[in-house]
C-alpha positions as CSV (number, residue, x, y, z in Angstrom):
1,M,90.9,119.2,109.2
2,G,92.0,119.4,112.6
3,P,93.3,119.7,114.9
4,Y,90.3,120.2,117.2
5,Y,90.7,121.2,120.7
6,F,88.5,120.6,123.8
7,E,86.2,123.6,123.0
8,D,85.6,122.4,119.6
9,F,83.8,119.2,120.4
10,A,79.9,119.0,121.0
11,V,77.8,116.4,122.0
12,G,76.1,114.7,118.7
13,Q,79.2,115.4,116.3
14,Q,80.3,112.8,113.9
15,F,83.4,112.1,112.3
16,S,84.0,109.4,109.6
17,T,87.2,108.1,108.5
18,P,88.1,106.6,105.1
19,G,88.7,103.1,104.5
20,R,91.5,100.5,104.9
21,T,91.4,97.1,103.6
22,I,92.8,94.3,105.7
23,S,95.4,92.2,103.9
24,E,97.3,88.8,104.5
25,A,100.2,90.6,105.6
26,D,98.4,92.6,108.3
27,V,97.3,89.8,110.1
28,M,100.6,87.9,109.8
29,S,102.2,90.8,111.0
30,F,100.0,91.5,113.8
31,A,100.3,87.8,115.0
32,A,103.9,88.1,114.8
33,W,104.4,91.2,116.9
34,T,101.7,90.2,119.5
35,G,102.5,86.6,119.8
36,D,99.0,85.8,118.9
37,N,99.4,83.0,116.6
38,N,96.0,81.5,117.4
39,Q,95.2,79.1,114.1
40,V,91.9,80.9,113.7
41,H,93.8,83.8,112.7
42,T,97.0,82.1,111.0
43,D,96.0,79.1,109.8
44,A,93.8,78.5,106.6
45,E,93.2,74.7,106.8
46,F,92.6,74.9,110.5
47,A,90.1,77.9,109.9
48,R,88.3,76.2,107.0
49,N,86.7,73.8,109.8
50,T,85.6,76.6,112.3
51,R,82.5,78.5,112.5
52,Y,83.2,80.9,109.9
53,G,84.8,78.6,107.4
54,K,87.7,80.8,107.1
55,R,90.4,83.0,109.0
56,I,89.1,85.8,111.0
57,V,91.2,88.9,111.7
58,H,92.3,89.5,115.4
59,G,89.8,91.5,117.2
60,M,92.4,93.7,118.6
61,L,93.9,94.6,115.5
62,G,90.1,95.9,114.3
63,A,90.3,98.2,117.6
64,S,93.8,99.1,117.0
65,L,92.8,99.8,113.6
66,C,90.1,102.3,114.6
67,L,92.9,104.6,116.3
68,G,94.7,104.6,113.2
69,L,91.8,105.4,111.1
70,I,91.0,108.4,113.3
71,S,94.4,109.8,112.9
72,R,94.0,109.9,109.4
73,I,91.2,112.6,109.6
74,G,93.3,114.7,111.7
75,V,90.8,116.0,114.4
76,F,92.6,114.6,117.3
77,E,96.4,115.0,116.1
78,G,98.4,117.5,118.1
79,S,95.6,118.2,120.7
80,S,95.0,114.6,122.1
81,V,97.0,114.1,125.5
82,A,96.0,110.6,126.5
83,L,93.7,107.7,125.6
84,L,92.0,107.4,128.7
85,G,90.5,103.7,128.6
86,I,88.2,101.1,126.1
87,D,84.9,100.5,127.5
88,N,82.0,98.3,126.7
89,W,84.2,97.1,123.7
90,R,82.3,94.7,121.7
91,F,83.1,92.2,118.6
92,T,79.6,92.4,116.8
93,N,80.5,90.3,113.8
94,P,83.6,88.5,112.2
95,V,86.4,90.7,110.5
96,F,88.0,88.8,107.5
97,I,91.0,89.3,105.1
98,G,89.9,91.3,102.5
99,D,87.2,93.3,104.5
100,T,87.5,97.4,103.8
101,L,86.9,98.9,107.5
102,T,85.9,102.5,108.3
103,C,85.4,104.2,111.8
104,T,82.8,106.6,112.7
105,V,83.2,108.9,115.9
106,E,80.6,110.1,117.7
107,I,81.1,112.5,120.6
108,V,78.8,111.4,123.4
109,G,79.9,113.9,126.4
110,T,82.6,116.2,127.1
111,R,83.7,117.8,130.5
112,L,86.4,120.0,131.5
113,T,89.0,118.9,133.8
114,S,89.4,120.4,137.3
115,K,92.9,121.9,136.2
116,G,90.9,123.7,133.4
117,N,93.6,122.9,130.9
118,T,92.3,119.7,129.3
119,G,89.2,118.1,128.9
120,V,87.8,114.6,128.6
121,V,85.9,113.8,125.5
122,Q,83.9,110.8,125.4
123,R,83.7,109.1,122.2
124,E,81.5,106.2,120.8
125,L,83.5,104.3,118.3
126,R,81.7,102.3,115.5
127,L,84.2,100.2,113.3
128,A,82.2,98.7,110.0
129,N,82.9,96.8,106.9
130,Q,82.3,97.4,103.2
131,R,78.7,96.2,103.8
132,G,77.9,98.9,106.4
133,E,77.8,95.8,109.2
134,I,79.1,96.8,112.5
135,V,82.0,94.7,113.3
136,Q,83.2,96.4,116.6
137,Q,81.9,99.2,118.7
138,G,82.4,100.8,122.1
139,R,83.7,103.8,124.1
140,M,87.6,105.3,123.7
141,D,87.6,108.6,125.5
142,I,90.6,110.9,125.3
143,L,91.8,113.8,127.0
144,I,92.2,116.7,124.8
145,L,93.9,120.0,125.3
146,T,92.0,123.5,125.6
147,R,92.7,126.0,122.8
148,A,94.4,128.2,125.6
149,N,97.0,125.3,126.2
150,A,97.5,124.1,122.5
151,I,101.4,123.2,122.0
152,S,102.7,125.4,119.2
């Protein structure tokens, strides 16, 4: 599909990713490499007595997964320079092992940088489960090359 360059983005554009099912291995691997071994994520017996009655997926695993899912559509691959920040990120519903997640990206703003060789693309991201429930959402703006400055 891509890459898209700064000039290719317009407010209101939306892109949807394919899905990915969260596995037990995903959760345990994330716990191992982040050091976040909180029992609500890693201990089924402990989690059985919590609010949700079962283990929940790490919130940041979901946020990170958004970026991976977005890379699969190719829109920003080869044209993005840097992630500029994560703003107003909200965890609106729990994610469980076995959930299949998709991400929708909506372009909510664009502006050329003062140097003119890159632009800021403001993106609202929504991560949804297989039932269409939004589980996480917020802004992840990026710096994008202009077409004239594309790396070939």
